[in-house]
N, C-alpha and C positions, 0 to 999 in steps of 0.2 A: 757367734751367728751373725751379728751386725756387720762385722768386718767382711763376712763372705757376700753379704748382699750389697755392700758398698762396692766391693770388687766387681760384682756382676754389673752394676750400673756403669762403672768406669769402662769396663770391657765392652759392653754394648755400645756406648758412645763412640769409643775409639774405633771399634769395628765398622759402625755405621759411617762415620766420617771418612775413615780411611778407604773404605770400599767405594764410597761416592767420589772421592778424589781420583781413584784409579779409573773409575767409569766416566770421568769427566762430567759427572752430573751431582755435584755436592748439594745444590740447593734442595733437591728432592729428599735426600737423606737427612739433611739438617732439619727440614720441615717435619719430617716424620718423628725425629727425636724430640724436637721442640713440642710438637702436639702431644706426644706421650708425656712429657714432663709438664704439660700445661703452662708452657712459657709463652710470652708474648714476643717471640722473635727475639731480635736483639734490642728491642725497645727498652728504655729506661723509665723510671717512675714519672719523670716530667712529662712523658709521652702519653700518660694514662687518659683514656677516654671510657665512659661508662659502657658496659656492655648491653646490647639489646637482648631480648630473650631469644631471638633468632640465633645470635651468635653463641649464647649459652647452649641451646640445643645442638648446633653444629659442633661445638667442641666436645660435648657429652657423647654423641654418636661417633665422632672420630676416635675418641678415647677407647671405645669398645671394639674397634676394628683395627686399630694401629698395630702393625706387625711387630714393632719393638716391644709392646706389651706382651705379645705371645712368646717372644724370644726370651724375655726376662722371666716369664712363668716357666718356661722350659729349662732354664738354667737354675731356677730356685727349686723346682721339683726334682732335679738331678742331685742337688745338694741335700735335700730331705731323703731321697733315696740312698745316698751314700751313707747318710747318718742313721738310716733306718727309722725315720720319723714320720709319722707314728709307728711304733713297733708293731701294732696289730695289723698294719697293711703289709701284705707280702712283698717280696722283691719281684723282679721281672717286669714285664710289659703291664701286667694287670695293676701291680703296686704303683708303678710310675704313673699310670693313667689316673689312679685315685689321687695321688699327690698333685699331679698337674691340675686336675679338676678342682681340688680343694683351693689351690692358689688362685686359680681363675675365678672360682666362685666368691671368694673373699673380695677380690678386686672388683668384681661386678657389683657386689652389695655396697662396698664402700663408695664407688663412683655414682651409683644410683641415688644413694641417700644424700650424698654431697650435692649432687645436682638438684634434687628436689628441694633441699634446704636453702641453697644459694639462690635458687630461682624465687623463692618466697621471701627471702631476707634481702635480696639484692646484693649479695655479697659476690666479690670477684676474687677467686683464688688463683688467678693466673700469676706467674712470677715475672715481675718486671725488674730489670737490673737497677741497681742503686744509683748509678752515676756518680758514685763517690770515688774518692782517690784514697789509696792506702789499703793494705791488706786487712788490718784489724777493723777498720770502720766498715769495709765491705763485708767481712765475715759477721760482724755483729748485726748488720742489716739483714744478712741472708738467714741467721738463726732466728731473728725475730719474726721474719716473714713466714717461718714454718708454723706460726700459730696466729698470724694476723691476716685479714683480708681487707681489701679496699671496698668501700661503698661507693654509691653513685657520685657522691661529693668529693672522692678521691682520698678521703681520710681512712686510716687503717684502725680496725677494731678487732678484738679476739674473734677468730673465725668459728662461729657456731657450727656452720655448715661442714667445714673440714673436720673438725673434732667429732662431730656427731657421725660422719661418714666413717672415720677410722673406728670409733667405738662400735658401730654397727657391724662392720666387717669382723671385728674381733669376736663379738658376742654371738652374733647370728650363725657364724660358722660352727660354733660349739655344737649346733643341732645335728650336723652330719659327721662330726669328728668322733673317733672312738673313745672309749673311757679314759685312756691315759692322757687325753688332752681336751676333755670337754667340761672341766670344772670352771666356775667363775674366776678362780685364781689363774687358771690357764688363759682365760680371755684377757684378764687384766694385764698379764705379762705380754701377750700379744699386742694389746693396745699400746702399752709403753714402748715396746719395740718399734711399732709402726710409726709412733710419734718421733722417736729418736732417729729412725731411718729417714723420716721426712725432713727433719732438721738438717741432716747430713746431705741430702739430696738437693736442698735449697742452696747449700754452699757450693755444690757442683754447678747449679744453675747460674749462679753469680758469676763465675769464672769461666764457664763453657764458651760464651760468645768470644772471649779473648783467644781461644783456641781455634774456634770455627772461622772467624772473621777473616784471617789471612787466607785460608783455603778457598773461601767463597770468592774473594777478590781476585784470586788467580784464575779463576774459571768464568769470569764475567765477559 
């Protein structure tokens, strides 16, 4: 299942950048992808500046309307439909609608709880590139970034807001899921999966600017 979602992420990134290049408007697609991934553009850790609450508000609102998020939800719902998950939900348009709504609902809960907690705790969960050299050093930084957030002083600590958001999305969604997937154990598995997926997506974020930068330069 994790591999499927990683393939979705890579497919969406490749499609967005490729389509933008053909349309001679890569910055717009790149910006949409970066906003969805909560990335600070191509900035690195040394460029970090504390966020204002207005900036947090703007990122949160954009994350809820970003088209990349809806595309990912549509692909994920299609995978669940193919796997007949949950089995209580029928096939066809009605079943697909339930699966899509479930995925989008979990994401909305996760983003809202994360936003509230990071606003209260002054945590910054945006991804900044490492600025390091070497594959393994950069990969290690990316994986650690999946559980760490910067505070206003630029130092990184365990991200209470991000972990709380993922936990909320996993456990709150049990309220509307059918019996085959509404147990605390199911929620724990979902939480573990989202944490693992986040670690893999951080690795994508670390190396994505290396792919995007040559394309954007050609269209300046």
